[in-house]
C-alpha positions in Angstrom: -1.2 17.6 -9.5 -0.8 14.0 -10.5 1.3 11.1 -9.2 1.1 9.2 -12.5 3.6 9.6 -15.4 1.8 11.4 -18.2 3.2 11.7 -21.7 5.4 14.5 -22.9 2.6 15.7 -25.2 0.2 16.0 -22.2 2.8 17.9 -20.1 3.5 20.3 -23.0 -0.2 21.0 -23.4 -0.5 21.7 -19.7 2.5 24.2 -19.8 1.0 26.3 -22.6 -2.7 26.1 -21.5 -4.6 29.3 -20.5 -5.3 29.4 -17.6 -2.0 27.5 -16.7 -2.2 24.0 -15.3 0.4 23.1 -12.8 1.6 19.6 -12.3 3.9 17.6 -10.0 4.6 14.1 -11.3 7.1 11.3 -10.9 9.5 10.3 -13.6 10.9 6.8 -14.6 14.1 6.0 -12.7 15.8 5.7 -16.1 15.5 9.5 -16.4 18.0 9.8 -13.6 20.9 9.0 -15.9 20.0 12.1 -18.0 20.4 14.5 -15.1 22.8 12.7 -12.7 25.8 14.8 -13.7 24.0 18.2 -13.3 22.3 17.1 -10.0 25.6 16.0 -8.5 26.7 19.6 -8.5 23.6 20.8 -6.5 23.5 21.1 -2.8 21.2 18.9 -0.7 18.3 20.4 1.3 17.2 18.6 4.4 13.4 18.1 4.5 12.8 16.0 7.6 14.9 13.5 9.4 17.3 11.9 7.0 15.2 12.8 3.9 16.9 15.3 1.6 16.2 16.8 -1.8 17.9 18.8 -4.4 16.4 20.7 -7.4 17.5 21.4 -11.0 15.8 23.9 -13.4 15.6 22.6 -17.0 13.5 23.9 -20.0 10.8 25.7 -18.0 10.6 22.8 -15.5 12.1 22.0 -12.2 13.3 18.5 -11.4 13.4 17.4 -7.7 15.8 14.7 -6.7 15.0 12.9 -3.4 17.0 10.5 -1.3 15.8 8.6 1.8 18.1 6.2 3.6 15.0 4.4 5.0 13.6 3.9 1.6 17.1 2.8 0.4 17.2 0.0 3.0 13.6 -1.1 2.3 14.0 -1.3 -1.5 17.5 -2.9 -1.2 16.1 -5.6 1.2 13.2 -6.3 -1.2 15.5 -6.6 -4.2 17.9 -8.9 -2.3 15.1 -11.3 -1.3 13.7 -11.4 -4.9 17.1 -11.8 -6.4 18.1 -14.6 -4.0 14.9 -16.5 -4.7 15.4 -16.1 -8.4 19.0 -17.3 -8.2 17.9 -20.4 -6.3 15.3 -21.2 -9.0 17.9 -20.8 -11.7 20.3 -23.0 -9.8 17.7 -25.7 -9.5 17.0 -25.5 -13.3 20.6 -25.7 -14.2 21.2 -28.8 -12.0 18.3 -31.0 -13.1 19.1 -34.7 -12.8 17.2 -35.5 -15.9 18.0 -33.6 -19.1 15.0 -31.9 -20.7 14.4 -30.4 -24.2 15.2 -26.8 -24.9 11.6 -25.8 -25.4 10.6 -27.2 -22.0 13.6 -25.4 -20.4 12.4 -22.1 -21.9 8.9 -22.7 -20.5 10.3 -23.3 -17.0 12.7 -20.3 -17.3 9.7 -18.1 -18.2 7.8 -19.2 -15.1 10.9 -18.5 -13.0 11.3 -15.0 -14.4 7.6 -14.3 -13.9 7.8 -15.3 -10.2 11.0 -13.2 -9.8 9.5 -10.0 -11.2 10.9 -7.6 -13.8 13.7 -6.1 -11.6 15.2 -9.4 -10.3 15.0 -11.1 -13.6 16.7 -8.2 -15.4 19.7 -8.5 -13.1 20.6 -12.0 -14.3 21.8 -12.8 -17.9 20.3 -16.1 -18.9 21.0 -18.3 -22.0 19.6 -21.7 -22.9 21.8 -23.8 -25.1 20.5 -25.9 -28.0 20.9 -29.0 -25.8 18.6 -27.4 -23.2 21.3 -26.5 -20.7 20.8 -23.3 -18.7 23.7 -20.9 -18.3 23.3 -17.8 -16.2 25.4 -15.1 -14.6 24.9 -11.9 -12.6 24.8 -8.6 -14.6 27.1 -6.7 -12.3 26.9 -3.3 -14.2 23.1 -3.4 -14.1 23.2 -4.3 -10.4 25.5 -1.4 -9.6 23.1 0.9 -11.4 20.1 -0.4 -9.5 21.9 -0.1 -6.2 22.8 3.5 -7.0 19.2 4.4 -7.6 17.5 2.5 -4.8 15.5 4.8 -2.5 16.0 7.7 -4.9 13.3 9.4 -7.0 13.1 12.2 -9.5 10.0 14.4 -9.7 9.3 17.1 -12.3 7.0 20.2 -12.0 6.3 23.5 -13.8 5.8 25.2 -10.4 8.6 27.9 -10.6 10.2 29.4 -7.5 8.9 26.8 -5.0 11.3 25.4 -2.4 12.3 21.8 -3.0 11.2 20.8 0.5 7.8 22.3 -0.1 7.4 20.5 -3.4 8.3 17.2 -1.7 5.6 17.8 0.9 3.1 18.5 -1.9 3.9 15.2 -3.4 3.5 13.3 -0.2 0.1 14.9 0.3 -0.9 13.2 -3.0 0.3 9.9 -1.5 -2.0 10.4 1.5 -5.0 11.3 -0.8 -4.5 8.2 -2.8 -4.2 6.1 0.3 -7.4 7.5 1.6 -9.3 6.4 -1.5 -7.7 2.9 -1.2 -8.7 2.7 2.4 -12.3 3.7 1.7 -12.7 1.2 -1.2 -10.7 -1.6 0.4 -10.6 -1.8 4.2 -13.9 0.1 4.7 -15.6 -1.5 1.7 -17.4 1.7 0.6 -17.8 0.1 -2.9 -19.9 -1.2 -4.3 -22.9 0.9 -3.4 -26.3 -0.9 -3.9 -28.5 2.0 -2.7 -31.0 3.6 -5.1 -32.2 6.7 -3.3 -30.0 9.8 -3.1 -30.5 10.0 0.7 -29.4 6.4 1.2 -26.3 7.0 -0.9 -25.4 10.1 1.1 -26.0 8.2 4.4 -23.7 5.4 3.1 -21.0 7.9 2.3 -21.3 9.7 5.5 -21.0 6.5 7.6 -17.9 5.5 5.5 -16.4 9.0 6.1 -16.9 8.6 9.9 -15.4 5.1 9.7 -12.4 6.6 7.9 -12.0 9.3 10.6 -12.0 6.6 13.3 -9.5 4.6 11.3 -7.1 7.6 11.1 -7.5 8.1 14.8 -6.6 4.5 15.4 -3.6 4.9 13.1 -2.3 7.9 15.2 -2.7 5.9 18.4 -0.8 3.0 16.8 2.0 5.2 15.7 2.5 6.4 19.3 2.2 2.9 20.9 2.9 0.3 18.3 4.7 1.8 15.4 4.9 -1.3 13.2 1.1 -2.1 13.5 -1.4 -1.0 10.9 -5.2 -0.5 11.5 -5.9 -3.4 9.0 -3.9 -5.7 11.3 -5.9 -4.5 14.3 -9.2 -5.2 12.5 -8.0 -8.7 11.6 -6.9 -9.5 15.2 -10.1 -8.2 16.8 -12.4 -9.8 14.3 -11.9 -13.0 16.3 -14.0 -11.6 19.1 -17.6 -12.6 18.5 -20.8 -11.0 19.9 -24.0 -13.0 20.2 -27.4 -12.9 21.7 -28.6 -15.7 23.9 -32.4 -16.0 24.3 -33.7 -18.1 27.1 -37.4 -18.9 27.4 -38.9 -18.7 30.8 -41.7 -20.8 32.3 -44.2 -17.9 32.1 -43.8 -17.4 28.4 -41.3 -14.6 28.4 -37.8 -14.5 26.9 -34.6 -13.6 28.7 -32.1 -11.9 26.4 -28.4 -12.1 27.3 -25.7 -10.4 25.2 -22.5 -12.3 25.5 -19.1 -12.1 23.7 -16.2 -14.5 23.2 -13.0 -13.9 25.1 -10.2 -12.4 23.0 -7.4 -14.8 22.1 -3.7 -14.1 22.8 -3.1 -11.9 19.7 -6.3 -9.8 20.2 -5.5 -9.3 23.9 -2.0 -8.2 23.0 -3.5 -5.5 20.7 -5.9 -4.4 23.4 -3.1 -4.1 25.9 -0.9 -2.0 23.5 -3.8 0.4 22.9 -4.7 0.4 26.6 -8.2 -0.7 25.8 -10.6 -3.0 27.7 -13.5 -5.0 26.4 -16.8 -3.5 27.5 -18.8 -5.2 30.2 -21.9 -7.0 28.8 -25.2 -5.1 29.2 -27.7 -6.3 31.8 -30.2 -9.0 30.8 -33.5 -7.9 29.2 -36.9 -9.5 29.4 -39.0 -9.7 26.3 -42.7 -10.7 25.8 -43.0 -12.6 22.5 -46.8 -12.2 22.5 -46.5 -8.4 22.5 -43.9 -8.5 19.7 -46.1 -10.7 17.5 -49.1 -8.5 18.1 -47.2 -5.4 16.9 -46.0 -7.2 13.8 -49.5 -8.4 12.8 -51.3 -6.1 10.3 -54.2 -4.1 11.6 
């Protein structure tokens, strides 16, 4: 299974391969227009909560249409913010106090469209006159089409006879797998690996795997106690707490080791309170003999 969008040639080869290769992939949102009429006649199947799916068989494949109100609201909010910011930039360009040449206006327009992103910039029709004046208007048909497809996805698979809800769960499992790799390489910094020996590399991977297990445990706790908080944010907040060793020489030549930590700030303490955690008490002081340590380090 793959979450990418392979070419038609690749999918055709997978369908006729021996042994057969099964796939479950996403499709571009533009493909929805091809199947919207046929999908509108299909019944919805509730998967979980407000998420629902419907399926359509077409040319030895099954298309899965998904709809999530939560995702609709999220994508709509993102699109509105991007479009609003882009509209304000265009307004500022169209009301410049000092007239500029057409080439300079095109350069500024290109920068504005780059900041807005592909979606927001495609929703506005823009024209620069020979005099360098900017004229723009909202592409309402395009906006209606985008609104209709926000939070909706179309998957395709050659797995025949599977329940649409089951196929959606398969697809979400792929999301979790990809997220696990991103976490290991990003938050837990498993890469790059500078070890040379096989045993050292295996130990590095094992420690990273244990760290990932602890991170997932933290995520489960956050979901129950602070739903909007992610482990990454917790790490950032708690990184302000510093641990240090204080060595104090004594009059008889020994050293007194004190392990101390800084007090958590307001944000870190709020995180600890939500997780119902307490900072550990510092260990008792230890006494060291520098002469003995130097004697052990000297070669025999």
